N, C-alpha and C positions, 0 to 999 in steps of 0.2 A: 530746306526751300520753303518760304513763306508764300503761300498762295496769296493772290491780289485779292482784296474784298471787292465786292461789287462797286463800291464806291471808287476805288481805284482805276478799275476797268472803264468807268465813265469817265473820269478825268482824262484818262488817256485817249477816249475817243474824242473828246473835245479837240485836242491838237491833231488826231488823225484826220480830221474832218475840217480842219482849218477853221474852227469856229472861236478860236481865241486870236484876234489881230490887232494890229495898230488902231484900226477903228472900233473895233469890240473888244477890248482887252479884260472884260469882265463878263462871265456868264453864271447862270444858276442850273443846279441839277436836282431832279425829283426823282427817288426811287420809286418806281409804279410798284414794284412787288412790297416793297415797306409799307406803301400807302395800304395796298390790299391786306397785308399782315394787320395792320393796327386796325383796320374796320372789321376783320375777322375775329379779332381777340374782343373788340369791345361787343360785338354780338354774343360771342360765346360767354363772355363775361356775365351778360345779363341773361342769358338763355338760362344759365346754371341757377340761377336765383328766383326767376319769375314763375308763376303759376302756369300751368297749361292753357293756353288761350289767352293770357293776358296781352293786351295791346301794349306795344312799345315803340316809339318812334324814335329813333336815333337821328339827331341833326347835327350838321357841322355849323360852328360858327363861322361865317364867311367872313369876317372881318380879319379872320387869321391867313386866308389866302385867296382874295380877291382875283381868281382865275377862273374864267368859265370852264375851260377842258378838266380843271380839277374839280369843280362842283358837279360837272358830269360825270366823271369817273367816280366820285364818292357815291353819288346818286346810284351808279350801276352796282356799286357795293352794297346798297342797302341804306345808305347815309343821306339823309334830306338836308335841308338849308335851314339855318336860323339867321334871318337877316335883320339889320338894325339901321337900315336907311335906305332911301328911294333908290339909290344907286346898287346897292347890295341885292335889292329885290329884283331890279332889272337883271343885274348878272343870273340870279337863279332862274329867271324866265329864260334869259338866253340860253341856259344850260338845258332847259326842256323839263325843268322839273313840275311836277303836277302840283296844283294847289294845296292838296290835303298833306304836302310833304315840305311845306314852306311854314315857318313862325316868325312873326315878326314881333321883335323888341326893341325899343328905344324908348328915352326918356324924354324924348322932344318930337312926337309925331305931329306934324302939321293936320290940319283939318283936310287937305287934299290928299295926304298920306293914307291917312285913315279910310276916306272914302275908296280909294284905290284896294287897299286890302280888303275892305267890305265886299266891294265889287268881285273881286277875284276869288273870295271865298277861303283866303288863307287864314290860318290860326293867329291871333293877334292878342298878345298881353298888355293891358294898361298898365301905365304907371303909377298914376297918381289919382286924386279926387277929381281933380280938373278934368282929366282925360276921360275919366269915367262919365262927369256931365256932359262932356262933348259928345260921346259915344251914345248916351241918352237922346240927343237930338238927330243923330245921324241914323240910327238902326231902323227907324219907321220906314225909310227909304230903301233899305237894304234887307229885305226879307230873306235873302239866300246867303247870308252871311255866314262865315265860317265860325269856328270855336272862339269864344272870348274869355279871356283870364285876367287875373290881377295880379302884379308883380308885389311880393312883400319882402322885407327887410327885417330879419329876426334880430339884428342889431347885435351880432356875437363877438364883435370886435375885429381886428385887422389881423394881419400876417406881417412876414419879414419884409413885404415891400408896400409902402403906403399907397402908392399910386395904384396898384392892383388890388387892394382891399375893397371889396362891395358891401360887406356888412357891418361896417362901422355904425357907431352912433349917429354919425351925421353924414352918412353916405347919400350921395344924389339920388340913388336907385331906389324904387319901390316904396311902399308904404311903411313907414317906421313903426314895427309892431309894439315896441316898447314905450312909445311916446305915450303920454297920458290919454286915454280916451281912444287909442287907435284901434286895439283890437276889436272893442265893442262897434266901432264904426264899420270896420272891415265885416264883421258879420251881419250886420244891419245893411251894408251895401249889397251883398248877396242875396239876402231876404228880399231885397227890393228889387232885384233884377233877375229875374229866374233864367234870363239869356246868358248869365255870368257862371260859367261852369268849370273854371280852371283856376288852380293857384299856381304861381310860378315864384321861385326862388333862385337866386343865383350867387352862392357863398364863396365858391372857389375861384382859384387863379393861381398863377405863380407866387409861392411863397405862403401858402395857406395848407397849415396841416389837414390831413385827411379826416381826423376825428372832428374838426370843427366843421368841415364839409358836411359830414353825416349829421352832427347836429343840428345843422340849418335845415336839411331834409326833413329830420324829426319834428322840427317844431313846425314846419310846413304842413308835414302830414297831421300833426295833431290838431292843428287850426282848421284843416279840412273835416276832420272828425267833428269838431265842435259846430262848426257850420251845418254840416248834414245832420247832427242830433236837433240843432235848434230849428231847422228847416222841417224837420219830420219827414226827410227825403232825400236822396241822393242827388243833391243839387251839384257838388262839386264831384265829377267822373274823371278828372285828369289832371295829375301832378306834373308840372314841369319843373324838374329838379335842375336845371341848368347844366354847367359843366366845369371847365376851371380845373381840371386834373394837372398838377403841375409836372414838370419834365425834369430829367436829370440829364444836366448840360455838362457833367463832369467826366463821363463815359459813353461808352456805347450800350451799356445796359438799361434797359426800359424798366424803369422804376420811379414812381410806384406803377403798377400794372392796373389794367380796368378792372381784371380779376379780384386783386386785392380790394379795390375800393366797392365792388359789387358785394363782396362776401362782409365789408364793415357794414354796408348800408343794410344788408340782411340781418345783422346782429344788433344794429342800433335801431332799426325801424323795421321790424319783421312786419307789421301789417302792410308796409308798401308793397310786398309781393305776394300778397294772398288772392289776388286778381280782383279785387273791387276796384281799383283805380287804373285807368290807362296812364302809362308814364311816357313823358319826352324827355330826352337828354339833349344838351347842347355842347358838346365838346369840340375844341378847337385845335390849341396847341399840341395837346396829347396824341390827335390823330396825324398830323404831318410834321413835327418838329424833326424827328429822328430821320426822316425821310429826305431832307433838304441839304444841298451844299452849295455855298457860293464859292466859285473858283475865279482868282485875279491872278493877273500877271504882276510880277515883281518888275516895276520899271527902273527903279535907281537903288542902291544900297550907299549908305554913307555913314560916318559916324558923328556924335555930338556929345560933348562931354565925356567921351570915353565909352559910350554906349552904341553899340551898332544900332542903326536903324533900316528897316526894309520900307521903302515907299512903293505901295502896291495902288491898285486900283479899286478896292473894296474899302469903305470907311463908312461914314456917316450916312451916306445916301442909301445903302442897303442894311448896315448894322446900327441904326440909329440908337435903338435902346442901349446896347451896348457901349456905344462911344460916350452918351450922356449919362449913363448910369451903369459904369462897369461893375461896380459892387454887387449890384442887383442882377444882372444880366450879362456875366460872364461867358465868352464862348472858348471852345476849343480851335485851336489852328492846326492844321496839318500842313507839312511841307512836301512839295514834289520838285522834282529837277526839271529842266527845260524840255525833257522828252516826256513827262507825264509819269515817271516812276518816283515812287516815294524816296525822298531825299535820304541819303546814308552819310551826308554831313556830321561831324561831329556837332552836338548841341553847345550853343551859345547864347548867353541872357541877350534879348535884343526885342526892340521895339518893332511891332508892325504898324505902320501907319497908313491912312487913305489918302485919298486925292484930294480931299477939300480943304478949302483955304482957311483954316483956322488951327491953331496948336492943338487942340485938344482931340483931334480926328485920329484917334488910336484905337485899334482893335485888340491889343495887345501890349503890354508895358512890362519891360524887363522880363520877359518870358522866355524861358529855355527852350529852343527850338534848333534845328540844324541849321547850320550857318547859310543862309538866304545870300542869293546872289542874283544880279539882273538877268531876268526872263526865266527865272524859277516862277512856279507858281505858289499861292497859299490858298487853302482850303479853310473856310468858315464853316463847321460843322454844326450840325443840330439846328439848321436855319430854314427850314422848311414851312414853317409858321411865322408870320409878322416880318420877316426880313426881306426877301427879294420881291415879295408879292405886293407889298404898302411900302414903295421905297419914298424917301424924303427927297424933296426938290432941291436942295443945296447946291449951289453953284451952277444950277442949270445942267447937271449931269444926265445924259440919257439913261432911261430904264434899260437894264441888260435883257438878253433874252433869257428864256426858261425854257429847259429840255427834260422832258421826263425821258427816262432811261430803264431798259430791260436787258437783263443779263441771263441766259439759260445754261451757261457753263459750258457750251459747246463752241463759242465764238467770241468775238468781241461784242462790247455793250452797243446796243441799239438805240438811238437817240431820237426823240420824237418831240418836235417843236410844240411847246405848250403855249409861249407868248413870244413873238419875234422881237428882236432888240428894236429900241425907239430910235427913228433916225433924227438927225438934226432938223431937217425939214420940219417933223411931224412936232418935235419939242418947240420951234419958233411958231409955229401955227396956232399951239396951245398959248403961247405966251402973247398971243394976238397979232403976230407978224406973218411974212411969208419970206420965203427963199426962192 
């Protein structure tokens, strides 16, 4: 007998509680224990390599899950928030995060956004020389501001997904260190601004090799050493090393692990962990992806050109990256029967289509899966980050409900609402009308 997984029990609970209906044929699930396990793994990985008492602030990249209950949950697990817009900052505030647990990064901060950050006392990483010049004029009016850093781009090259590569020669992020005169300018910028005490880099993302991520951290560390040596004092006291650990979307295995990355950092940049620098991390996808599942009802099945097609309610509106860039963002699909049990039908190559009104709205193409039938369910796996939390408004499809789930082994899964489904009235109001 094969025991049901936590995910299987949660899918069954959706049906038991009547949460997949004609009005709401799509829902999302987040494994709360899985989130806790990921947070614990991150803490343990860095605890194993840092010096005793070395300050480390792990933050979550809010863009990966713009859900207030999730930010509050992560904060309870010792993970702060990295925000990149006024909206994301408002979400972190709504979740109750203390200012010292919030870091602001963005390449396009307005004067109002900077003034707000300085007033709150949150950490802020400037992106470019013009932003530093703007801060020069704002700081005299904000003596109680939080830590301020500068983002640099070591220009190490891209990975397998161009759009996710932040350290290319022409990246829009940070000060490009290998451009003529740039490194000297950065050193001088710090010497001229005693309040500039952090360096920030973010090299990693999906498709970036771990050794390249570690090399970016090494170059940032060496720049901090150069600045401090030139200044004759410890001016740079904190290194924000970003996040971007890639995720394995091919199986349930968690790889690469936080522990493997922390060990690689310790080998590549041993001085990073000797206690002289505080550290900040900004992981997103790696903390939540594995914990998430999108569940949709199969509405119809048909054949076209001899290929079976299952038309479901999960498409580009939740799996935007997979639909538009399937080679870079493939998702596993699990099949369940209409009772919520894993399907035992023989596998058949078939397409899994979404509800959006364009031909390319497909989350799986010619994929061997148990033969799907109307009222069966499809589950899009590893979708806890960037999928259901940041939906695409195509065809004015309402945002689905999101439920956290807990399974203790002694009973059915317990579902906790994290976000209720958007109503049609709310959707119309958002579009400037009323029902």
